[in-house]
N, CA, C and O atoms as a printed pandas DataFrame, in Angstrom:
     atom_number atom_name residue_name chain_id  residue_number  x_coord  y_coord  z_coord
0              1         N          MET        A               1   17.142  -16.847   31.686
1              2        CA          MET        A               1   17.084  -15.849   30.672
2              3         C          MET        A               1   17.548  -16.477   29.341
3              4         O          MET        A               1   18.530  -17.217   29.290
4              5         N          THR        A               2   16.816  -16.158   28.287
5              6        CA          THR        A               2   17.175  -16.722   26.981
6              7         C          THR        A               2   18.249  -15.841   26.322
7              8         O          THR        A               2   18.553  -14.740   26.779
8              9         N          GLU        A               3   18.797  -16.368   25.251
9             10        CA          GLU        A               3   19.788  -15.599   24.463
10            11         C          GLU        A               3   19.118  -14.343   23.926
11            12         O          GLU        A               3   19.726  -13.273   23.909
12            13         N          LEU        A               4   17.865  -14.466   23.486
13            14        CA          LEU        A               4   17.157  -13.321   22.940
14            15         C          LEU        A               4   16.959  -12.246   24.026
15            16         O          LEU        A               4   17.157  -11.058   23.771
16            17         N          ASP        A               5   16.575  -12.665   25.217
17            18        CA          ASP        A               5   16.413  -11.697   26.305
18            19         C          ASP        A               5   17.742  -10.976   26.580
19            20         O          ASP        A               5   17.766   -9.757   26.754
20            21         N          ALA        A               6   18.821  -11.721   26.616
21            22        CA          ALA        A               6   20.132  -11.113   26.879
22            23         C          ALA        A               6   20.505  -10.143   25.764
23            24         O          ALA        A               6   21.040   -9.065   26.024
24            25         N          ALA        A               7   20.224  -10.525   24.532
25            26        CA          ALA        A               7   20.547   -9.636   23.399
26            27         C          ALA        A               7   19.716   -8.360   23.453
27            28         O          ALA        A               7   20.220   -7.278   23.153
28            29         N          LEU        A               8   18.437   -8.481   23.836
29            30        CA          LEU        A               8   17.584   -7.289   23.964
30            31         C          LEU        A               8   18.114   -6.367   25.049
31            32         O          LEU        A               8   18.190   -5.155   24.846
32            33         N          LEU        A               9   18.475   -6.910   26.178
33            34        CA          LEU        A               9   19.017   -6.075   27.268
34            35         C          LEU        A               9   20.301   -5.396   26.831
35            36         O          LEU        A               9   20.503   -4.214   27.110
36            37         N          ALA        A              10   21.172   -6.131   26.149
37            38        CA          ALA        A              10   22.438   -5.535   25.685
38            39         C          ALA        A              10   22.178   -4.431   24.673
39            40         O          ALA        A              10   22.842   -3.395   24.717
40            41         N          ALA        A              11   21.237   -4.623   23.768
41            42        CA          ALA        A              11   20.910   -3.603   22.777
42            43         C          ALA        A              11   20.332   -2.370   23.447
43            44         O          ALA        A              11   20.626   -1.248   23.034
44            45         N          HIS        A              12   19.519   -2.560   24.471
45            46        CA          HIS        A              12   18.971   -1.420   25.212
46            47         C          HIS        A              12   20.124   -0.664   25.941
47            48         O          HIS        A              12   20.180    0.566   25.936
48            49         N          ARG        A              13   21.011   -1.427   26.548
49            50        CA          ARG        A              13   22.134   -0.823   27.262
50            51         C          ARG        A              13   22.982    0.074   26.352
51            52         O          ARG        A              13   23.433    1.142   26.767
52            53         N          THR        A              14   23.193   -0.374   25.108
53            54        CA          THR        A              14   24.034    0.364   24.202
54            55         C          THR        A              14   23.238    1.300   23.277
55            56         O          THR        A              14   23.805    1.996   22.435
56            57         N          ASP        A              15   21.912    1.294   23.458
57            58        CA          ASP        A              15   21.018    2.136   22.659
58            59         C          ASP        A              15   21.162    1.830   21.152
59            60         O          ASP        A              15   21.145    2.733   20.316
60            61         N          ASP        A              16   21.300    0.554   20.841
61            62        CA          ASP        A              16   21.438    0.105   19.464
62            63         C          ASP        A              16   20.037   -0.135   18.865
63            64         O          ASP        A              16   19.512   -1.248   18.886
64            65         N          LYS        A              17   19.459    0.949   18.334
65            66        CA          LYS        A              17   18.069    0.891   17.893
66            67         C          LYS        A              17   17.874   -0.046   16.672
67            68         O          LYS        A              17   16.834   -0.693   16.549
68            69         N          ALA        A              18   18.862   -0.111   15.790
69            70        CA          ALA        A              18   18.729   -1.021   14.663
70            71         C          ALA        A              18   18.650   -2.473   15.145
71            72         O          ALA        A              18   17.855   -3.264   14.637
72            73         N          ALA        A              19   19.472   -2.804   16.117
73            74        CA          ALA        A              19   19.429   -4.136   16.680
74            75         C          ALA        A              19   18.089   -4.377   17.410
75            76         O          ALA        A              19   17.528   -5.471   17.353
76            77         N          LEU        A              20   17.595   -3.337   18.091
77            78        CA          LEU        A              20   16.323   -3.467   18.782
78            79         C          LEU        A              20   15.179   -3.777   17.820
79            80         O          LEU        A              20   14.310   -4.588   18.138
80            81         N          VAL        A              21   15.168   -3.144   16.651
81            82        CA          VAL        A              21   14.142   -3.423   15.663
82            83         C          VAL        A              21   14.178   -4.902   15.274
83            84         O          VAL        A              21   13.151   -5.580   15.231
84            85         N          THR        A              22   15.374   -5.373   14.997
85            86        CA          THR        A              22   15.516   -6.780   14.582
86            87         C          THR        A              22   15.171   -7.736   15.732
87            88         O          THR        A              22   14.460   -8.720   15.528
88            89         N          LEU        A              23   15.660   -7.454   16.904
89            90        CA          LEU        A              23   15.443   -8.363   18.067
90            91         C          LEU        A              23   13.965   -8.394   18.479
91            92         O          LEU        A              23   13.439   -9.454   18.818
92            93         N          TYR        A              24   13.311   -7.258   18.451
93            94        CA          TYR        A              24   11.879   -7.262   18.821
94            95         C          TYR        A              24   11.055   -7.969   17.755
95            96         O          TYR        A              24   10.034   -8.578   18.076
96            97         N          GLN        A              25   11.470   -7.905   16.502
97            98        CA          GLN        A              25   10.783   -8.698   15.474
98            99         C          GLN        A              25   10.987  -10.192   15.709
99           100         O          GLN        A              25   10.071  -10.994   15.527
100          101         N          GLN        A              26   12.198  -10.548   16.116
101          102        CA          GLN        A              26   12.472  -11.957   16.434
102          103         C          GLN        A              26   11.607  -12.403   17.600
103          104         O          GLN        A              26   11.037  -13.494   17.579
104          105         N          ALA        A              27   11.511  -11.549   18.626
105          106        CA          ALA        A              27   10.707  -11.894   19.797
106          107         C          ALA        A              27    9.241  -12.049   19.403
107          108         O          ALA        A              27    8.564  -12.949   19.899
108          109         N          ALA        A              28    8.739  -11.185   18.517
109          110        CA          ALA        A              28    7.361  -11.304   18.041
110          111         C          ALA        A              28    7.142  -12.633   17.318
111          112         O          ALA        A              28    6.108  -13.280   17.486
112          113         N          ALA        A              29    8.104  -13.018   16.532
113          114        CA          ALA        A              29    7.993  -14.272   15.776
114          115         C          ALA        A              29    7.986  -15.481   16.728
115          116         O          ALA        A              29    7.415  -16.518   16.390
116          117         N          GLN        A              30    8.595  -15.365   17.882
117          118        CA          GLN        A              30    8.667  -16.472   18.854
118          119         C          GLN        A              30    7.546  -16.430   19.870
119          120         O          GLN        A              30    7.369  -17.376   20.638
120          121         N          ALA        A              31    6.777  -15.333   19.883
121          122        CA          ALA        A              31    5.719  -15.194   20.918
122          123         C          ALA        A              31    4.702  -16.298   20.791
123          124         O          ALA        A              31    4.371  -16.757   19.698
124          125         N          ASN        A              32    4.208  -16.716   21.961
125          126        CA          ASN        A              32    3.203  -17.795   21.955
126          127         C          ASN        A              32    1.787  -17.289   22.236
127          128         O          ASN        A              32    0.879  -18.085   22.473
128          129         N          ALA        A              33    1.600  -15.973   22.210
129          130        CA          ALA        A              33    0.279  -15.396   22.411
130          131         C          ALA        A              33    0.202  -14.097   21.595
131          132         O          ALA        A              33    1.199  -13.404   21.393
132          133         N          ALA        A              34   -1.021  -13.797   21.134
133          134        CA          ALA        A              34   -1.232  -12.600   20.317
134          135         C          ALA        A              34   -0.854  -11.312   21.076
135          136         O          ALA        A              34   -0.318  -10.369   20.493
136          137         N          GLU        A              35   -1.139  -11.295   22.362
137          138        CA          GLU        A              35   -0.794  -10.098   23.168
138          139         C          GLU        A              35    0.730   -9.884   23.197
139          140         O          GLU        A              35    1.211   -8.762   23.043
140          141         N          ALA        A              36    1.465  -10.961   23.393
141          142        CA          ALA        A              36    2.926  -10.840   23.417
142          143         C          ALA        A              36    3.461  -10.439   22.037
143          144         O          ALA        A              36    4.363   -9.608   21.935
144          145         N          GLU        A              37    2.908  -11.025   20.991
145          146        CA          GLU        A              37    3.364  -10.660   19.640
146          147         C          GLU        A              37    3.121   -9.189   19.372
147          148         O          GLU        A              37    3.990   -8.510   18.825
148          149         N          ALA        A              38    1.950   -8.682   19.748
149          150        CA          ALA        A              38    1.631   -7.265   19.531
150          151         C          ALA        A              38    2.558   -6.380   20.374
151          152         O          ALA        A              38    2.988   -5.326   19.905
152          153         N          PHE        A              39    2.866   -6.779   21.581
153          154        CA          PHE        A              39    3.789   -6.034   22.437
154          155         C          PHE        A              39    5.132   -5.863   21.755
155          156         O          PHE        A              39    5.656   -4.753   21.658
156          157         N          TYR        A              40    5.687   -6.972   21.282
157          158        CA          TYR        A              40    6.993   -6.940   20.642
158          159         C          TYR        A              40    6.960   -6.183   19.315
159          160         O          TYR        A              40    7.886   -5.429   19.018
160          161         N          LEU        A              41    5.914   -6.370   18.517
161          162        CA          LEU        A              41    5.804   -5.642   17.255
162          163         C          LEU        A              41    5.721   -4.152   17.485
163          164         O          LEU        A              41    6.314   -3.366   16.746
164          165         N          THR        A              42    4.983   -3.762   18.512
165          166        CA          THR        A              42    4.856   -2.319   18.825
166          167         C          THR        A              42    6.222   -1.738   19.164
167          168         O          THR        A              42    6.569   -0.651   18.702
168          169         N          HIS        A              43    6.993   -2.456   19.965
169          170        CA          HIS        A              43    8.315   -1.975   20.288
170          171         C          HIS        A              43    9.207   -1.906   19.040
171          172         O          HIS        A              43    9.928   -0.926   18.851
172          173         N          ALA        A              44    9.163   -2.922   18.204
173          174        CA          ALA        A              44    9.916   -2.902   16.990
174          175         C          ALA        A              44    9.528   -1.683   16.139
175          176         O          ALA        A              44   10.390   -1.003   15.584
176          177         N          HIS        A              45    8.244   -1.424   16.048
177          178        CA          HIS        A              45    7.760   -0.308   15.246
178          179         C          HIS        A              45    8.226    1.038   15.794
179          180         O          HIS        A              45    8.644    1.910   15.033
180          181         N          VAL        A              46    8.155    1.203   17.081
181          182        CA          VAL        A              46    8.580    2.468   17.698
182          183         C          VAL        A              46   10.065    2.728   17.413
183          184         O          VAL        A              46   10.434    3.830   17.008
184          185         N          PHE        A              47   10.898    1.734   17.620
185          186        CA          PHE        A              47   12.315    1.921   17.341
186          187         C          PHE        A              47   12.574    2.113   15.860
187          188         O          PHE        A              47   13.474    2.866   15.487
188          189         N          ALA        A              48   11.802    1.446   15.001
189          190        CA          ALA        A              48   11.946    1.613   13.555
190          191         C          ALA        A              48   11.623    3.068   13.167
191          192         O          ALA        A              48   12.312    3.658   12.335
192          193         N          LEU        A              49   10.590    3.630   13.764
193          194        CA          LEU        A              49   10.236    5.003   13.499
194          195         C          LEU        A              49   11.337    5.968   13.922
195          196         O          LEU        A              49   11.632    6.940   13.228
196          197         N          GLU        A              50   11.927    5.685   15.053
197          198        CA          GLU        A              50   12.969    6.561   15.576
198          199         C          GLU        A              50   14.181    6.688   14.666
199          200         O          GLU        A              50   14.847    7.723   14.637
200          201         N          ILE        A              51   14.460    5.612   13.919
201          202        CA          ILE        A              51   15.665    5.657   13.077
202          203         C          ILE        A              51   15.333    5.577   11.606
203          204         O          ILE        A              51   16.220    5.376   10.777
204          205         N          ASN        A              52   14.050    5.733   11.269
205          206        CA          ASN        A              52   13.614    5.665    9.866
206          207         C          ASN        A              52   14.050    4.333    9.223
207          208         O          ASN        A              52   14.538    4.296    8.093
208          209         N          HIS        A              53   13.863    3.282    9.959
209          210        CA          HIS        A              53   14.235    1.933    9.519
210          211         C          HIS        A              53   13.348    1.493    8.363
211          212         O          HIS        A              53   12.161    1.819    8.344
212          213         N          PRO        A              54   13.895    0.764    7.403
213          214        CA          PRO        A              54   13.102    0.338    6.238
214          215         C          PRO        A              54   11.939   -0.582    6.576
215          216         O          PRO        A              54   11.021   -0.699    5.764
216          217         N          ASP        A              55   11.928   -1.233    7.718
217          218        CA          ASP        A              55   10.826   -2.101    8.079
218          219         C          ASP        A              55    9.660   -1.381    8.714
219          220         O          ASP        A              55    8.647   -2.014    9.014
220          221         N          GLN        A              56    9.764   -0.065    8.932
221          222        CA          GLN        A              56    8.712    0.636    9.665
222          223         C          GLN        A              56    7.328    0.485    9.039
223          224         O          GLN        A              56    6.346    0.331    9.765
224          225         N          HIS        A              57    7.226    0.525    7.723
225          226        CA          HIS        A              57    5.904    0.438    7.067
226          227         C          HIS        A              57    5.334   -0.956    7.169
227          228         O          HIS        A              57    4.135   -1.138    7.383
228          229         N          ARG        A              58    6.199   -1.938    7.016
229          230        CA          ARG        A              58    5.757   -3.316    7.129
230          231         C          ARG        A              58    5.303   -3.643    8.552
231          232         O          ARG        A              58    4.334   -4.375    8.752
232          233         N          LEU        A              59    6.013   -3.094    9.532
233          234        CA          LEU        A              59    5.648   -3.316   10.924
234          235         C          LEU        A              59    4.279   -2.666   11.208
235          236         O          LEU        A              59    3.432   -3.270   11.867
236          237         N          ARG        A              60    4.069   -1.454   10.718
237          238        CA          ARG        A              60    2.806   -0.784   10.907
238          239         C          ARG        A              60    1.672   -1.577   10.259
239          240         O          ARG        A              60    0.594   -1.714   10.837
240          241         N          ALA        A              61    1.917   -2.094    9.067
241          242        CA          ALA        A              61    0.911   -2.909    8.386
242          243         C          ALA        A              61    0.569   -4.155    9.169
243          244         O          ALA        A              61   -0.594   -4.554    9.224
244          245         N          ARG        A              62    1.558   -4.772    9.772
245          246        CA          ARG        A              62    1.286   -5.958   10.619
246          247         C          ARG        A              62    0.448   -5.574   11.820
247          248         O          ARG        A              62   -0.454   -6.319   12.201
248          249         N          LEU        A              63    0.721   -4.433   12.424
249          250        CA          LEU        A              63   -0.059   -3.994   13.586
250          251         C          LEU        A              63   -1.486   -3.667   13.185
251          252         O          LEU        A              63   -2.424   -3.947   13.932
252          253         N          ILE        A              64   -1.656   -3.075   12.006
253          254        CA          ILE        A              64   -3.009   -2.802   11.515
254          255         C          ILE        A              64   -3.733   -4.119   11.281
255          256         O          ILE        A              64   -4.870   -4.282   11.724
256          257         N          ASP        A              65   -3.097   -5.062   10.593
257          258        CA          ASP        A              65   -3.723   -6.360   10.322
258          259         C          ASP        A              65   -4.118   -7.077   11.607
259          260         O          ASP        A              65   -5.095   -7.826   11.629
260          261         N          ALA        A              66   -3.367   -6.851   12.665
261          262        CA          ALA        A              66   -3.655   -7.509   13.943
262          263         C          ALA        A              66   -4.694   -6.716   14.751
263          264         O          ALA        A              66   -5.067   -7.130   15.849
264          265         N          GLY        A              67   -5.157   -5.591   14.220
265          266        CA          GLY        A              67   -6.123   -4.768   14.950
266          267         C          GLY        A              67   -5.540   -3.972   16.074
267          268         O          GLY        A              67   -6.261   -3.536   16.971
268          269         N          ARG        A              68   -4.226   -3.771   16.042
269          270        CA          ARG        A              68   -3.518   -3.046   17.113
270          271         C          ARG        A              68   -3.218   -1.604   16.761
271          272         O          ARG        A              68   -2.754   -0.834   17.602
272          273         N          GLU        A              69   -3.480   -1.242   15.522
273          274        CA          GLU        A              69   -3.247    0.098   15.015
274          275         C          GLU        A              69   -4.345    0.406   14.011
275          276         O          GLU        A              69   -4.853   -0.502   13.353
276          277         N          ALA        A              70   -4.712    1.659   13.885
277          278        CA          ALA        A              70   -5.739    2.055   12.945
278          279         C          ALA        A              70   -5.095    2.663   11.684
279          280         O          ALA        A              70   -4.125    3.417   11.762
280          281         N          PRO        A              71   -5.659    2.313   10.539
281          282        CA          PRO        A              71   -5.127    2.923    9.312
282          283         C          PRO        A              71   -5.393    4.421    9.310
283          284         O          PRO        A              71   -6.374    4.892    9.887
284          285         N          LEU        A              72   -4.519    5.153    8.665
285          286        CA          LEU        A              72   -4.745    6.587    8.569
286          287         C          LEU        A              72   -5.816    6.824    7.515
287          288         O          LEU        A              72   -5.837    6.181    6.465
288          289         N          GLY        A              73   -6.693    7.752    7.819
289          290        CA          GLY        A              73   -7.755    8.076    6.876
290          291         C          GLY        A              73   -7.838    9.567    6.723
291          292         O          GLY        A              73   -6.970   10.306    7.188
292          293         N          PRO        A              74   -8.909   10.012    6.056
293          294        CA          PRO        A              74   -9.084   11.439    5.900
294          295         C          PRO        A              74   -9.262   12.121    7.239
295          296         O          PRO        A              74   -9.814   11.550    8.179
296          297         N          ALA        A              75   -8.788   13.348    7.311
297          298        CA          ALA        A              75   -8.915   14.104    8.556
298          299         C          ALA        A              75  -10.387   14.337    8.862
299          300         O          ALA        A              75  -11.183   14.633    7.971
300          301         N          ARG        A              76  -10.733   14.199   10.129
301          302        CA          ARG        A              76  -12.115   14.454   10.538
302          303         C          ARG        A              76  -12.250   15.919   10.938
303          304         O          ARG        A              76  -11.304   16.530   11.435
304          305         N          PRO        A              77  -13.449   16.476   10.713
305          306        CA          PRO        A              77  -13.640   17.865   11.139
306          307         C          PRO        A              77  -13.534   17.949   12.674
307          308         O          PRO        A              77  -13.825   16.987   13.384
308          309         N          PRO        A              78  -13.117   19.105   13.154
309          310        CA          PRO        A              78  -12.974   19.267   14.602
310          311         C          PRO        A              78  -14.338   19.169   15.303
311          312         O          PRO        A              78  -15.370   19.537   14.742
312          313         N          LEU        A              79  -14.313   18.671   16.522
313          314        CA          LEU        A              79  -15.520   18.587   17.328
314          315         C          LEU        A              79  -15.928   19.984   17.733
315          316         O          LEU        A              79  -15.076   20.834   17.992
316          317         N          ARG        A              80  -17.214   20.227   17.788
317          318        CA          ARG        A              80  -17.672   21.578   18.168
318          319         C          ARG        A              80  -18.177   21.574   19.589
319          320         O          ARG        A              80  -18.604   22.612   20.094
């Protein structure tokens, strides 16, 4: 287990969402595959949303750029 893995587990145990945002971003930066990077960025984004973290918009933009999230657009009419 790496130091980062241990830190992630500890942050989950203590429900330290601010740390989770940071740690998942670090994990994304260290990922060696696009799938892993997207996984970690998604987790960072979810925790950022939960605490209104200042990185939430940047994380969403990164997910959109990676094709993992869709940009918000005009509302579509309901299906009939």
